[in-house]
C-alpha positions as CSV (number, residue, x, y, z in Angstrom):
1,M,9.0,18.9,9.4
2,I,7.6,16.8,6.8
3,T,5.3,14.1,7.8
4,I,4.3,11.2,5.5
5,K,1.1,9.4,6.1
6,P,0.5,6.3,3.6
7,L,-3.3,5.7,3.1
8,A,-2.8,2.7,0.9
9,S,0.2,1.4,-1.0
10,S,-0.1,-1.6,-3.0
11,S,-1.5,-3.1,-6.5
12,A,-5.1,-2.6,-5.0
13,G,-4.4,1.2,-4.3
14,N,-2.1,4.1,-3.5
15,A,-2.6,7.3,-1.8
16,Y,-0.3,8.9,0.5
17,L,-0.7,12.5,2.7
18,V,2.4,14.7,2.9
19,D,2.5,17.7,5.2
20,D,5.3,20.0,5.9
21,G,3.4,21.6,8.8
22,S,2.0,24.5,6.4
23,T,0.7,22.6,3.4
24,R,-0.9,19.2,2.8
25,L,-0.6,17.4,-0.4
26,L,-2.1,14.0,-1.4
27,L,0.0,12.2,-3.6
28,E,-2.0,9.6,-5.8
29,A,-5.8,8.9,-5.6
30,G,-6.0,5.2,-6.1
31,I,-8.4,4.3,-3.1
32,R,-11.9,5.0,-2.7
33,Y,-13.1,8.7,-2.1
34,K,-14.5,7.9,1.1
35,D,-11.6,6.1,2.3
36,I,-9.5,9.3,1.1
37,Q,-11.7,11.4,3.0
38,R,-11.2,9.4,6.2
39,G,-7.6,9.3,5.7
40,V,-7.4,13.1,5.7
41,G,-9.7,13.6,8.5
42,F,-12.7,14.7,6.2
43,R,-10.7,18.0,5.9
44,M,-10.4,17.7,2.2
45,S,-10.4,21.5,1.9
46,E,-7.0,21.9,3.7
47,L,-5.7,20.0,0.8
48,A,-3.6,22.3,-1.5
49,G,-3.5,19.8,-4.4
50,C,-3.3,16.3,-5.4
51,L,-0.2,15.2,-7.6
52,L,-0.8,12.2,-9.8
53,T,1.9,9.8,-11.4
54,H,-0.1,8.1,-14.0
55,E,-3.4,6.8,-15.1
56,H,-3.5,3.4,-13.6
57,G,-6.4,2.8,-11.7
58,D,-4.7,1.8,-8.4
59,H,-3.1,5.6,-8.6
60,S,-6.0,7.4,-10.0
61,K,-9.3,5.7,-9.1
62,S,-10.9,8.9,-7.3
63,V,-9.6,11.7,-9.2
64,K,-12.7,12.9,-10.4
65,D,-14.0,12.8,-7.1
66,I,-11.1,15.1,-5.7
67,M,-11.6,17.5,-8.3
68,R,-15.4,17.4,-7.6
69,A,-14.4,18.2,-4.0
70,G,-12.7,21.1,-5.0
71,V,-9.1,20.1,-5.1
72,D,-6.9,20.7,-7.9
73,V,-5.0,17.8,-9.5
74,Y,-1.6,18.0,-11.1
75,A,-0.6,15.7,-13.9
76,S,0.8,15.5,-17.2
77,R,-1.2,15.9,-20.3
78,G,-0.8,12.4,-21.3
79,T,-2.3,11.2,-18.1
80,F,-5.3,13.7,-18.3
81,A,-5.8,12.4,-21.9
82,A,-5.8,8.8,-20.8
83,L,-8.3,9.6,-18.0
84,D,-10.6,11.5,-20.5
85,I,-10.4,14.5,-18.3
86,H,-10.5,17.5,-20.7
87,G,-10.5,21.2,-20.0
88,H,-11.8,20.8,-16.4
89,H,-10.7,23.9,-14.2
90,R,-9.4,21.6,-11.4
91,A,-7.1,19.6,-13.8
92,R,-3.5,21.2,-13.9
93,A,-1.1,20.0,-16.7
94,V,2.3,19.9,-15.5
95,E,5.4,19.1,-17.5
96,S,8.8,17.4,-16.8
97,Q,11.5,19.6,-15.5
98,R,9.0,22.8,-15.3
99,P,8.5,23.4,-11.4
100,F,5.5,25.0,-9.8
101,T,4.6,26.3,-6.5
102,L,1.7,24.8,-4.2
103,G,1.8,26.6,-1.0
104,T,5.1,26.2,0.7
105,W,6.4,23.7,-1.5
106,T,8.2,24.0,-4.7
107,V,7.2,20.8,-7.1
108,L,9.5,19.8,-9.9
109,P,8.0,16.9,-12.2
110,F,10.2,14.5,-13.9
111,D,9.6,12.0,-16.4
112,V,9.9,8.2,-15.3
113,Q,9.7,4.9,-17.2
114,H,6.1,2.9,-17.0
115,D,3.9,1.3,-19.7
116,V,1.4,4.5,-19.5
117,S,1.1,7.6,-21.7
118,E,3.3,10.1,-19.7
119,P,4.2,9.0,-16.3
120,M,5.8,11.6,-13.7
121,G,7.7,11.5,-10.6
122,F,7.9,14.5,-8.3
123,L,10.7,16.1,-6.3
124,L,9.0,18.5,-3.3
125,A,11.1,21.2,-1.8
126,N,9.6,23.2,1.0
127,K,10.9,26.6,2.5
128,S,12.5,25.0,5.6
129,G,15.2,23.4,2.9
130,E,13.6,19.8,3.1
131,K,13.6,17.7,-0.1
132,L,11.2,14.7,-0.8
133,V,11.6,12.7,-3.8
134,F,8.2,10.6,-4.8
135,L,9.0,7.7,-7.4
136,T,6.7,5.1,-8.0
137,D,6.0,2.7,-11.0
138,T,9.0,3.1,-13.0
139,Y,11.8,0.4,-13.7
140,Y,14.5,3.3,-14.2
141,C,15.2,6.8,-13.2
142,K,17.8,8.7,-15.2
143,Y,17.9,11.5,-12.7
144,T,19.8,12.0,-9.5
145,F,18.8,14.4,-6.7
146,G,21.0,16.2,-4.2
147,G,20.2,17.4,-0.6
148,L,17.4,14.8,0.0
149,T,15.8,14.5,3.1
150,H,12.8,12.1,2.6
151,V,12.7,9.4,0.0
152,M,9.4,7.6,-1.0
153,V,10.3,4.8,-3.7
154,E,8.6,1.9,-4.9
155,C,10.0,-1.4,-4.1
156,N,7.8,-3.8,-5.9
157,F,9.4,-7.1,-6.3
158,S,12.9,-9.2,-5.8
159,Q,14.1,-10.4,-9.0
160,D,15.2,-13.6,-7.5
161,M,11.7,-14.2,-5.8
162,L,10.1,-13.4,-8.8
163,D,12.1,-16.0,-10.6
164,Q,11.5,-18.5,-7.7
165,N,7.6,-18.0,-8.1
166,I,7.9,-18.3,-11.9
167,A,9.7,-21.6,-11.5
168,A,7.2,-23.0,-8.9
169,G,4.2,-22.2,-11.5
170,R,2.8,-19.7,-9.0
171,V,3.3,-16.3,-11.2
172,P,2.9,-16.8,-14.9
173,H,6.3,-16.3,-17.0
174,V,4.7,-13.6,-19.1
175,M,4.8,-11.4,-16.0
176,R,8.3,-11.1,-15.9
177,R,8.8,-9.0,-18.7
178,R,6.0,-6.7,-17.6
179,L,7.5,-6.3,-14.0
180,M,11.0,-5.9,-15.3
181,K,10.0,-2.9,-17.6
182,S,7.3,-1.1,-15.6
183,H,8.2,-1.5,-11.8
184,F,11.2,-1.0,-9.4
185,S,12.8,-4.1,-8.1
186,L,14.7,-4.2,-4.7
187,E,17.7,-4.6,-7.0
188,L,17.3,-1.4,-8.9
189,V,16.0,0.6,-5.8
190,K,19.5,-0.3,-4.2
191,D,21.1,1.0,-7.5
192,F,19.0,4.0,-7.3
193,L,19.7,4.9,-3.7
194,R,23.5,4.2,-4.3
195,A,23.5,6.8,-7.1
196,N,22.1,9.7,-4.9
197,D,23.5,11.7,-2.2
198,L,21.8,10.3,1.0
199,H,23.7,12.4,3.5
200,S,20.9,14.3,4.7
201,V,18.3,11.8,4.4
202,R,16.1,11.2,7.4
203,E,14.0,8.5,6.4
204,I,13.2,6.3,3.3
205,W,10.0,4.7,2.6
206,L,9.5,1.8,0.5
207,L,6.2,1.8,-1.5
208,H,3.9,-0.5,-3.5
209,L,5.1,-3.7,-2.5
210,S,4.1,-6.8,-4.7
211,D,1.7,-9.3,-2.7
212,T,3.6,-12.3,-4.2
213,N,7.1,-11.3,-5.1
214,S,8.3,-9.4,-2.1
215,S,9.0,-9.6,1.6
216,E,8.4,-6.6,3.7
217,E,10.9,-7.8,6.5
218,M,13.9,-8.5,4.0
219,F,13.4,-5.4,2.0
220,K,13.3,-3.1,4.9
221,R,16.4,-4.9,6.4
222,E,18.5,-4.7,3.1
223,I,17.6,-1.1,2.4
224,Q,18.4,-0.2,6.0
225,E,21.7,-2.2,5.9
226,L,22.7,-0.3,2.5
227,T,21.9,3.0,3.6
228,G,22.1,3.3,7.4
229,K,19.1,5.1,7.2
230,Q,15.4,4.8,9.0
231,V,13.3,2.6,6.7
232,Y,9.7,2.2,6.8
233,V,7.4,0.0,4.6
234,A,4.3,1.6,3.5
235,N,1.0,-0.4,4.4
236,R,-0.4,-2.8,2.0
């Protein structure tokens, strides 16, 4: 049975622990290394690997510490190049649509849309038939997924809230274009969920909410009403 433990989820840092009862994985390393250690109960040696979506600091802050601790990191070549990580034996380059195995997980990387070198999302499937999709820092996903049991998806902002904050002068207008072309809005998350088969989904996690352009209560309520599924908001 898959368990999901958010260690952090915001523009200040992102890291999530995912465990299927046999193999523990770290998704992202965007917080201080000592906070990651604490989050995994100081059992770093039990991590089978760390999946990294892209190079921005709120996702990659401690990646070199993770590797020094003996944990393999899986990311695109573009991400490793942007982080100036070359030839490290713990740096495992992956490619979109080329699956690989980590313990009891089969991991399928897929390309996403973000303002970085070569960002990825990940589809994780275990031997029990469970499937988890991890999708963050993108404004669009061209793929759909069948048989999902767990969804971890960025829900960064509401377009209406963003426009209201811009009109009130609380958010610079220049931020609108960047957010619209780099992060998943509530409205687009709904479109993504409608496009996918959610029949077997047990829980949906909303990730990476904006400090100023989101509402935890509203986002959770609207996604639950849309899907009829259990929805959690990762801690900020």
